[in-house]
N, C-alpha and C positions, 0 to 999 in steps of 0.2 A: 464565727467569729475566730479563728484563730489563737490556739493557746499552744504553748509548748510544755509540753510536758520533760520537766528533769528531771530525769532519769532513762539510762538502756536497758530496765531490766523489762522485756521481752514480758514477763508475767504480771508486772503490773500493769502496761501499757495495754494489751487484751479488755483485764479487768475493767482499769478505770475507762476505757473506749465504751465498754458494754455502757455500763453504770450512768456515765454522762451523756451518752446518746440524742436520750428524749429534748435535754438541752438545745441539742442541734448543734454544738462546736466541734471545730477538727482539733482533737487532740496531735502533736507533732512531734515524734521523738529528737530531742536534741541531737544526737546523733544524725539522723538528719538533713538538718541544720553545721555538722561539727561543729557543735560545740561539745567542748571536753566537758570531763566531770569535775563537779566542785567541790572543794574542802569540806567535810565536816569534823569540823574540829569540839565541836560541840557538845556539851554530854546529855544533851536533853531532848527528844525527836523534833518540838515544835521549833528550837534554834534549827537546828542541820536543814528542816526542808524550809524553814524563809531563806538562811543562808543559800540554798539551792532554786529555790525561787525567784531569788535576787539573782543570782552568777545567769540563772537562763533570761531573765530578762533584759538583764545588761548586754550579754551576749546575744540577743536574740532579736531587741527590739521591739517584743512580743507582750501580751502577757505572758507569764508562764506559772505552770504550776505543780508544785513536789510533794510527794510523799514519801513521811520517814519515817517507818514498819519497824518493829520489834516483837520480842516476845521477853516480857516480864517471869521471870520465876520465881515465888515466893521464899523459898527457899536458898534463894543466893541472893536475896536481896533485893529484887529485882533487876538483876543481870541475866541475861549478858547486853537485854535493852536497846541502847544506841550502838555498841557493838556486834549482833544480830549475823549479819552479813560475813563476821569474822569471825565468829564463836571455833570455830573449828582447829583456824589457825593457832589457837592458844594450845592447841593439845598437838600439836608436832604434824594436822592436817592441810591438805591444798584444802584451799576456798571451794564450796561447794556447801547444795544443800542436804548430799546424800550424806557430807561429811559432819553437818552441820548436826545432822539425826544423829548420827554416827556419836559424836564427844558429846551429846549430850546426854544424849541416855547413859553411855559411861558413865558419866556423870551422874548421874540423880539416877546409879543399879541400888544403892543403899538407902534409896531418899523418902523417908513416906509419905512427909511433906510433899506432894504431884503438884498440888495448885500452880497456876499460871495461868499468865493475860494473854495475847496478843492485843496489842496496842497499833492503831495507826493513826497518824496526825498528816492532815491537808494542809499548805498551806499555796494558796492564790496570790499574785501580785499583779497589778495592772501594767505597774511600769519597777524600774529599779529605784526608783522613790517612792513608790507608794507606803503612804502614812499610815494606809489603813486596810495590811491584807487580810484575807478573809484566814481564819481559820477552823479547822471543823477534827474532832477527833473522835475515834470509835475504838471503843475495847469491848473484847470477849472474852470471859472469866471460865478458863473451864479445866482440864487435868493435863499431864505428860503423860501418853499410857506405856506400858514396857516394849509396847513393838507398834512398828512402825502399820496401820491397814488403811488401803486406799490409794487409791492413782487420779486424784483431784485434784488437783490446787498445786504449789508447791512450797519451797521453805521449807516449816515444820510444821506441815496442814498433815502428815501420815500421822503425828503423834498428838497432836495436838487436838484429846477427846473433850469431847462436848455433853457434859449431859444430859441434859437437854433433849438429845439424839438420841443415845443412846451411841452417836459413834464419832471418827477424826471427822474433820474438815476436809479431809482427801475422800471421805467414801462417802462424803453428799454428791447428788448430781447439782452440777456449776450453781443451776438456776438457786438451789436453795444455798447454795455455800454463800456465793455474790448477795445476796438478800440478808444474809444471821452472822457475813464476817465482821473483820475489825474496819476493814477499810469499806465493806457493803454502807456502813451507818457513816460511818466518813465521808466517804462520797453520797449519799443521801441528803446529808446537811450542805457540804460543799454546794450542792445542786442546787438548794434553796438561798443561799446567802447567795450564789450566783445571778438567784432570780432577784431577788430582792434589790442587789445592790451592784449589779452590771447589766443587768438585761432587763428591768423595769424602763418601759415605753416611758 
C-alpha cells in the first residue's frame, strides 16, 4: 500500500518510515509527487494535520498521512504550539531548528516553570472525502533544559529534558527515542488503527 506523507521534513519522513515499516506500507514524500505544501490556517494540531492530509490525498489520488507536531510550553500558555516551526521568526531569527532552540532559551532565561510537552498528531485519510479520518495523538511531558545537549533527533530534541531518562531526547539512542517520543506514541496508535480499519482482511 502506498501512502503519501504530507510533509517535506526529512526528519519526520525517516522517523515515520522506520516506525511504520512493520505494516509493509510505502511512504512517499509529497514533494516526490510534485505536491506543494498545504495551508495551515488553524490553531490546533488536529485541524492542521487533517488539512495537510486532505490536500495531499486530493493532489495525489492516494491515501495520505500527515503529522502536525509542536512544543507546548506551560509558562507560555501552551505556545508555541502550531507555530513551533516558525518560532524563531517571531524574534527576528531565520527559520530553522537551531534558531528555534536559541530563541526559546532566550525567552525562558528567567523562567522558573520549565514544564513543556512535545505533541504529535497524526491524521490519515483514504481519500480527500474520507468521512472517517484516522487520528492518533502522542504526548511526552518534560522540561526545557537550560542548555542544549545531544546530537540525535531534530527540532527541540536537544532541550527537551525527559526526567525519566535523566537526559534530553537528543541524548538518547535513536531506537530508544523513537520508542518513547511523542511521534513514536502517535505512530504506534496509527499503526493499530490502520491494521484495524484499513488492512483488516
